[in-house]
N, C-alpha and C positions, 0 to 999 in steps of 0.2 A: 188701686195700688197693685202692681204685678207682683208675683211670686219670685223671690230671689233665693238662689242656692249659695250656700257658704261651705268651704272646706276647712275645718278647724281641727287640728291635732287634739287628742283627748286621750286619756287613760282610763279604762274600765276598772272600777275598784273591786277588791275581793268580794264584796257582797253581790256582785253581778248586777246590781242596779244602778249605782251611782257612777257617772261619768265626771272626771276632772278635766274641764277644759284647759288648755294651755294659752288661750288667748280670750280676752274680753269680748263678748259679742256686742254688736252695735244695734241689735234688734230691740224693739220695745218689750216689755214683759208680757208674757202671755204663752199660750199653747204653741208648740213647734212640733215639726215632724223631724225624727232623727233616723238616718241611715247609717248603719254600722258595717264596716269592712275592716279586718285586720290590716294594720299598716306594714307588718311584715309577714312573710310566709310562715307558716308553722314549721318548726323543726321537729324531726323525728316522724316516726311512722303513725298512720292513722289507726283507729280502733279495729278497723277490719284486717289491716295489715298484722297488728299483733294478735288477733284471734288466729288467723291464718298461720302464723308461726308457731303459736301454741299447738294448734291441731297437728302440724307437721311433726313437732318435737315429740308429742304424744305417740303419734304413729311409729316414728323411729324407736321408740322406747317399747313398742310392742302392745300398746294399749289397743284393746279391741272396742270399737263403738258398741252401744247397747243394741240389741234386736229390738224390734218393735214390740215383740211380747215382753221383754225386760223392762222397756219404757213404760208400757200400759201397766205393768205390774207395780212399778215404782209409784206412778201417778195414783193408782188405786190405794196403795199404802199411805201416801200422803193425805189422801181425802179421808181415809179411816181415822188417821191421827187427828185430822182437823175435827172430825165429827166427835171423837174422845175428848178433845181438848174443849170444845163448845159444851159438851154434856157436863164436864166437871164445872165449868163456870156457871152454868145454868143451876147446877145443884147447890154452888156456893150462895148465888144470888136468891135463890128460893128461901135460904135460911136468913137472909140479911133484909131483903126488902119485904116490907110489910104490906099486905093488900089494902087498898083504900077502903074505907068503911061504906057500905051501901048507903045509898040516899033513903030516908024515910019519908 
């Protein structure tokens, strides 16, 4: 039996997984391959266009981008904060979790 292709209008549900077909299929039950393409072009700007607009607006307001040194310092601070956070949780768990008894 040859492969057949069908074009059936459908709506993608908010869960991002479920498709609601607008027509009943005449295929037997079983696995199928689905190709998705939007039925209508997207309205509005793309994510990159929005980010570009935000960047331009920030520059117009006089915002200065971080220097490499400032960025490195901020990353180092975040890593230190993460280490402190982890140390606090380790201290908490050391008081809660009891060690397993040794085998005799």
